[in-house]
N, C-alpha and C positions, 0 to 999 in steps of 0.2 A: 687405481684413483680415478673417478668419474672425470668429464669433461669441465663442468663449473668449478670442481676443488682444484683442477690442475690450473686453470686461469686465474683463480683467486691467489693460489699461491704465486704465479707468476708477477701478478701484478704487486704482492707484498715485496718480491724480490726486486721489482722496477724500483719502486718507493724506498728500498732500504741503500739500492744502489745512490739514486738521487740525494738521498739524504748523508751518505756518507762519503759522497765523491770518490768513490772506490774505482780504481783500473781493476781489470779482470786477469791480465799480467802483470807481475810483480817486476822490478828493476834486473838487468841480467843476472847480478849476483844472487839475487832472491827472489825465489818463484812466489814464495807466499808474500802476500800484500804487507805492506808495514804495520795498518790496523788490523790487527787479527786477534780472534779468540779459539784456544784450540776446540776444535770440533767435539771431540768427545770427553772434554772436561764436564763437570756438574757445574752447570751455570744454575745458580738457584737466584729467584729474585725474592727480594724482602717479605714480600705479602705473600710467600708460598710458605704454608706450614708443614707441608708433609714430606720435606725433602725431596720431592719429585722435580725434573726440570720442567720449568714453567712456558708453554709455547709460546708467550711474548717473548719470552727472554730466548728461546731457540732462534725464532725467526729474526732476532736481532745479529746473529751471526752473519757476517759477512757473506755474499754468495761468493766472492773470489775464493773465501776459506774454504767454500763447499765444493768448489768446482776443483780447487787444486789440492785437495787433501789428497792424502796418498801418494802424490806425487814427490821423488826426490829433489833435494834441495837442488839450487843452480851451481854450486860447487861440485856436485855429483853428477848431473845430467843436464842437457842443453832441450831447449823446445822441439818437440818433433813434429811433423806433419798434422796431427791432429790437434795438438795445443795451438798451432797455426791459424788451422781451419777453425777453430771454436773462436779464437780471438778475432778474425776476420768478420765471421759471421754474426756474432753477438755485437762487435761493434758496428755493423752494419745495421742491426736492429734496432739499437738504442739512440745511434747519434749517424750513421748514416757514412760510407765509404765514398770517396771520389769516385763518380762516373766516368768509365774507359770506353763503354760500347758504341756511344754514340759521338765521337770526337769528329769533327769534320776531316778531309784531306788537310793537310798542310800545303803551305805555298812550298812550290819546288825550288831548289837551290838556283840562284841566278844563271844563266846559259855563259859561257864562257865566249870570248869574242871568237868568230868562226877561223877555224884553220882554213888557209888556201891549199885546193887540191893541185897537182901538179904531175909532170909527166914523171916516168914513162907511162905508168897504167892508165892514167885519167882518161886517155881518148879511147881506151877499149872498153872502160867499165861506164861512162857516158859523155855524150857529146851535144852541146848547146842545141844544134839543129835536128837531134833525135833522128840522125840517117846513118853514121857510119859505126856507131859502138856496138858493141857484142849483144846486149840485151836486146834493143828494137830490132836487129836484124835476125836474132834467133827467135824473138818473138813471131815475126812475120815469115819465118820458115816453117814453125811449128803449126801455125796457125793458117796458112796461106792467103793472108789478109796482106795488101801491101804495105808496104814502110810509111809511105806518105800518109796513108788512112789512119794507120796506127799512131803516128805523131801527132795529127790532128786530135785524136780521142786524147791524149797523155796531156798535151798542152790545154784543152779544154777543161780537164779535170784539174788538172794544176791551178789554174787560175781560179777554179771554185774553191778548194782549199787553202789556198795561198794565205788569206787572212789569217785563220786560225792558226797555221804553222809560225806564222810572223809575230804573230802575237807573244809567244813563248821562246822562239829560237829566231830572232831577228837577223837575217843576213843582210849583207854589206852591198851586195850587188847581186843581179839577176843572171846569175852564169853557175854554171856547176863547178866550177872552180872555187866557189863559195861553199864552205861545209854545210851550211844550213840550207841552201837551195838545191845542192846536190841530193839532199836528204828528201826536201820537199818532190823533186823529180822521179826520184826512185821510187818516193811513194804512189805516186802518180801513174808510173809507167807500172809498178806489179797489181796496182788496182784496176789498171785496163788488160793487164794478162790473165788477173782472175774473172774478169767478165767475159772473155773471149776464150778462155781454157776452163771447161767443167771438169773435164776428166782429169782426176787425180794423178793418175798414172802419167799423164801426158803433162801435168805440171811438173812431176819431177822429173821428165824428160828435158824440158825448158831447162830447168834449173841444173842438171848436171851436164847440160851441152854448153851453157855458160861458162862452167868450170872448166871444163874441157878445150873449149877454143880459147880461153885466157891463158892457160897452160900450154897450147901449143904455140901460141902468139909469142908468150915470153921465149920459148925456144928459138921460133923463127925469126924472130928480131934481135935475137942475142941479148937479151935483156937478163941471162944468167951466166955466170962463168962458163967457160970452156969444159970445164971439169964436169959441171952439172948438165950440161946438155948433153954431153956424150953418156952420163950415165940415164938422162931420161929417154936417150935413143935406143936404149937398149933393152931386151924383155927377159932378162934372167936376175933382175937386180935381187938384192937382198934390204928389208927395212933397215938396217944399219948401214949400206949404202946410201941411203936416200936422206939421211940426216942432214948432210949438210944441203941438201936441194929443198928442202922442208924449211931451214932457216932462210935459206935467200930468198925463196917466194914471200917468207913472211916479210921480210926487211923490205921487198919492194912494196907492199902494201903501206908499211910504215913509211919508207921515203917518199912515197905518193901523198903522202898526209890522210890516208883513208883510215888510219887509226892513230893513236898517240903513242902505243907501245903494245905489246903481245907477251903473251908467257907459253912456253911450250914446254909440256908434261906436268906432273903434279906439283903445286906449291908446296905440299907438305912432303915431299919426298926430294930430297937434290939429287939422290941415286935414280931417279927417273925423270930427271928434265934437261932441256938444252941437248947438248952432245951426247947424252947418256940416255936419252929418252926411249931409247931400243937397243936390245944387246942380242948376244948370238943365240939364247934361248928364245927369242922372239922371233928371230929368222928360223930357227926350227920347228916353232910351232905352225909357221907359214907353210914351209917347204916339205917337213916330214911327214909322212903319211900314218906316223906314228904319234905326232903331236895332236893337242886339243884341238888346234884349227884356227883360234881367233886371237888377237891382239888389241889391246884397247890404246887409245892415244889421245890425251886431253890436251886442247889448245884454249887459250884466254886472249878475245881479242879487246883492247881498252878502246872506249870512246870511238865505236866504228862510225863512221860518216853516214850512214844508213840507220843508225839507230833509231831516231825518232819515229822514223817512218815504220821500222820494224814494230815497234813497241805500239804504236797507234791500229796496225794491222792485228796484232795479237791479241790487242784488247777488244777489237771486234769480233774475236771469236775463230781467227783464222791463223795457222801456222805458213800460209804461204807469203812468206815475208822477203824483202830485199836481203839479199846473201852474194857475196862474191867469195869470200875467205872458204866457207867451206866446200862447195862444190871442186872449189880449184884445188884444195888439198885433197879431196877424195880422189880426184883425178890422177895426182901426184901418186897416192899409194897404190892405186890402181895399177902402176907401172912394176909391182912386185906380182903381178898375175893374180893379184887376191880380189875379191869381192869386198865392197865397200859401202858401209853404212853408217850413217853419222845423225846426232841429235842435236840442237842449240838449246841454251836457257840464257834466260837474262838475270844478272846477278848485281843487287843492291848492296856493296861491301860495308855498309854503314849500318849499325843497330838503330832502329827507329821505335819508340814504343808505341806509337800508332800503328796499328796494323794496316791501316789504308794507305799509310804511305810507302811508297815503293818508287825508289828513284835509281834506276841500275846505269851504269857505266860500264859494264862487262857483257861481252856474249861470248859464253862459254860451250864448248864444242867437245863432244864426245864421238871419235871415231872407232867404229868397230872394224878391224881387219881381219878377214876371214879367209882360210883358205877355200879356195875353189873347189866343189864336189864333182 
């Protein structure tokens, strides 16, 4: 059939549809439309004298009957992908489907009142003067820039971006004890760090040093139980030995109000979570020369106090974002004499039909603990 004939037939089909008010797909109980004529029956026009099917009568057969002829009835079969695609595209052709691709970003859920961060960990994470906390001290050590000069840069940058941060997450007081002001200060400090540390290997060293010092301070200041301190001072630990230590460290972050809660292990596998996150087979993987040599551990931190700044930096195209839990746990896992790598991701637990909407509340970590070669 040449193009003009095809277009003419399509126009006649459209006219038939509009005149009959037909739907392309019938009710769930009957795929054949209510108004139908058997496609293969001899439909004679009164003016036809030779008993042949008249063209006008043939074209009066509803298009839905033509499309659906040969399909089993709804009692014997359900619509498949092809039928749904056909319905979607034909409806879009004649009536137009709801447009989804150009939806604007929805408004974010309203921010909860800020938590109040407190001891024992807060003075180690950040201090109002930006002098004594671990990140500013480690940044000064790694870059060989005086702490005072770095603090001035952080304060200047923080003042510059404060209005934008406060619009979405208003703090109640300008102190790092306020969750949202803590978040803002973390963002400013890591932006100064990214400007002063260009080498990616040195950036990793900076982050790792924060975790190592945090863990050492917890041990030295006896923030942990005597049992955990004894274990962490040993060099021949097993992964199963360290599970109580991991939980204690996570509890400290939660009691400091750095996060609202946490999850240790796989949420879909109760046998690999909490106190059962590691087993004897994992110990063998790390210690035995015959083992595969690596073990994975999953950790979720909910509503971390540095979430906003981390998301902002990630949105700017960088993975060098504020993080305390990841490097601290990495330093802890290294106490079994293993090499530890980790990645983190942000998770929005709510399904949102608009693909542009992304409002995560979880930082999800995957640790890979491997036997040193």
